[in-house]
NUTOR-852988 format. One record per residue (C-alpha): residue in three letters; x, z, y; residue number from 1. Coordinates in steps of 0.001 Angstrom, whole numbers, plus 500000, padded with zeros to 6 digits. Layout:
kolvex->ALA	xx->X	zz->Z	yy->Y	fikol->NUM $
...
This chain:
kolvex->MET	xx->500000	zz->500000	yy->500000	fikol->1 $
kolvex->GLU	xx->502988	zz->500494	yy->502283	fikol->2 $
kolvex->SER	xx->503434	zz->496716	yy->502407	fikol->3 $
kolvex->GLU	xx->499731	zz->495894	yy->502909	fikol->4 $
kolvex->LEU	xx->498966	zz->498366	yy->505712	fikol->5 $
kolvex->PRO	xx->501338	zz->496933	yy->508377	fikol->6 $
kolvex->THR	xx->499869	zz->493440	yy->507918	fikol->7 $
kolvex->PHE	xx->496350	zz->494880	yy->508233	fikol->8 $
kolvex->LYS	xx->497477	zz->496652	yy->511399	fikol->9 $
kolvex->GLU	xx->498895	zz->493432	yy->512873	fikol->10 $
kolvex->LYS	xx->495744	zz->491436	yy->512086	fikol->11 $
kolvex->ASN	xx->493541	zz->494081	yy->513747	fikol->12 $
kolvex->PRO	xx->495198	zz->495157	yy->517015	fikol->13 $
kolvex->GLN	xx->491921	zz->496711	yy->518250	fikol->14 $
kolvex->LEU	xx->492199	zz->499390	yy->515538	fikol->15 $
kolvex->GLU	xx->494379	zz->502457	yy->515599	fikol->16 $
kolvex->VAL	xx->495979	zz->502844	yy->512180	fikol->17 $
kolvex->VAL	xx->497721	zz->506147	yy->511487	fikol->18 $
kolvex->THR	xx->499290	zz->507200	yy->508197	fikol->19 $
kolvex->GLU	xx->499981	zz->510789	yy->507275	fikol->20 $
kolvex->LEU	xx->501045	zz->512481	yy->504066	fikol->21 $
kolvex->ILE	xx->499008	zz->515529	yy->503116	fikol->22 $
kolvex->ARG	xx->500283	zz->517247	yy->500007	fikol->23 $
kolvex->GLY	xx->497740	zz->518525	yy->497503	fikol->24 $
kolvex->GLN	xx->494965	zz->516110	yy->498534	fikol->25 $
kolvex->HIS	xx->493834	zz->512750	yy->497252	fikol->26 $
kolvex->PRO	xx->494560	zz->509743	yy->499439	fikol->27 $
kolvex->HIS	xx->491615	zz->508706	yy->501611	fikol->28 $
kolvex->LEU	xx->490678	zz->506403	yy->504472	fikol->29 $
kolvex->LYS	xx->488906	zz->507761	yy->507530	fikol->30 $
kolvex->GLY	xx->486980	zz->505703	yy->510022	fikol->31 $
kolvex->PHE	xx->486225	zz->507165	yy->513458	fikol->32 $
kolvex->TYR	xx->483627	zz->505252	yy->515454	fikol->33 $
kolvex->LYS	xx->482730	zz->505135	yy->519151	fikol->34 $
kolvex->ASN	xx->479416	zz->506890	yy->518554	fikol->35 $
kolvex->LYS	xx->481410	zz->509935	yy->517327	fikol->36 $
kolvex->ASN	xx->480558	zz->509398	yy->513661	fikol->37 $
kolvex->GLU	xx->483116	zz->509528	yy->510892	fikol->38 $
kolvex->ARG	xx->483275	zz->507944	yy->507435	fikol->39 $
kolvex->VAL	xx->485662	zz->508975	yy->504692	fikol->40 $
kolvex->VAL	xx->486445	zz->506894	yy->501592	fikol->41 $
kolvex->CYS	xx->488525	zz->508263	yy->498714	fikol->42 $
kolvex->VAL	xx->491038	zz->505700	yy->497451	fikol->43 $
kolvex->LYS	xx->492448	zz->507623	yy->494496	fikol->44 $
kolvex->ASN	xx->493666	zz->505372	yy->491627	fikol->45 $
kolvex->MET	xx->492767	zz->502138	yy->493471	fikol->46 $
kolvex->THR	xx->494842	zz->498990	yy->493675	fikol->47 $
kolvex->PRO	xx->496198	zz->497927	yy->497084	fikol->48 $
kolvex->GLU	xx->493695	zz->495038	yy->497130	fikol->49 $
kolvex->ASP	xx->490780	zz->497444	yy->496666	fikol->50 $
kolvex->ILE	xx->492117	zz->499737	yy->499387	fikol->51 $
kolvex->LEU	xx->492404	zz->496756	yy->501738	fikol->52 $
kolvex->LEU	xx->488812	zz->495811	yy->500888	fikol->53 $
kolvex->TYR	xx->487575	zz->499317	yy->501749	fikol->54 $
kolvex->ALA	xx->489594	zz->499270	yy->504975	fikol->55 $
kolvex->THR	xx->487923	zz->496018	yy->506034	fikol->56 $
kolvex->ARG	xx->484510	zz->497465	yy->505132	fikol->57 $
kolvex->LEU	xx->485210	zz->500478	yy->507334	fikol->58 $
kolvex->ARG	xx->486287	zz->498097	yy->510108	fikol->59 $
kolvex->ASN	xx->483124	zz->495999	yy->509823	fikol->60 $
kolvex->ALA	xx->480746	zz->498964	yy->509667	fikol->61 $
kolvex->LEU	xx->478858	zz->500034	yy->512772	fikol->62 $
kolvex->GLY	xx->479313	zz->503730	yy->512132	fikol->63 $
kolvex->ARG	xx->475635	zz->504577	yy->511958	fikol->64 $
kolvex->LYS	xx->474386	zz->507214	yy->509570	fikol->65 $
kolvex->VAL	xx->472721	zz->505984	yy->506387	fikol->66 $
kolvex->VAL	xx->468934	zz->506257	yy->506677	fikol->67 $
kolvex->LYS	xx->466954	zz->506798	yy->503499	fikol->68 $
kolvex->LEU	xx->463860	zz->504613	yy->503245	fikol->69 $
kolvex->ARG	xx->460573	zz->506422	yy->502703	fikol->70 $
kolvex->THR	xx->459065	zz->503728	yy->500469	fikol->71 $
kolvex->ARG	xx->460419	zz->500852	yy->498450	fikol->72 $
kolvex->HIS	xx->457971	zz->498424	yy->500063	fikol->73 $
kolvex->VAL	xx->458988	zz->497708	yy->503661	fikol->74 $
kolvex->THR	xx->457126	zz->495123	yy->505761	fikol->75 $
kolvex->LYS	xx->456476	zz->494386	yy->509424	fikol->76 $
kolvex->HIS	xx->452728	zz->493973	yy->508889	fikol->77 $
kolvex->PRO	xx->451442	zz->496433	yy->506279	fikol->78 $
kolvex->SER	xx->448269	zz->495515	yy->504439	fikol->79 $
kolvex->VAL	xx->445084	zz->497143	yy->505658	fikol->80 $
kolvex->GLN	xx->443359	zz->496837	yy->502281	fikol->81 $
kolvex->GLY	xx->446278	zz->498048	yy->500155	fikol->82 $
kolvex->THR	xx->449098	zz->496449	yy->498217	fikol->83 $
kolvex->TRP	xx->448445	zz->493564	yy->495825	fikol->84 $
kolvex->THR	xx->448506	zz->494215	yy->492073	fikol->85 $
kolvex->THR	xx->448146	zz->491927	yy->489053	fikol->86 $
kolvex->ASP	xx->444907	zz->493460	yy->487778	fikol->87 $
kolvex->VAL	xx->442804	zz->492484	yy->490805	fikol->88 $
kolvex->LYS	xx->439364	zz->491185	yy->489751	fikol->89 $
kolvex->PHE	xx->437289	zz->488969	yy->492018	fikol->90 $
């Protein structure tokens, strides 16, 4: 990863990339966003390609919190009469 990280840093000058060695902890990536949110991804036992993939995902993310959907069926115009089923008889 020591060879991959400097190239990632050069390709993305808008990012601040800092490396630090913390003994007794697993390696992880942290993303700090402008809206004061933070995301942490553990990269233990990953290949350098996978770590680079997670770093680009952290870069592309907006930093918003994950919102759990209340229902599986999401639509802009919900049905007034109810959802359609296969056993509807006319």
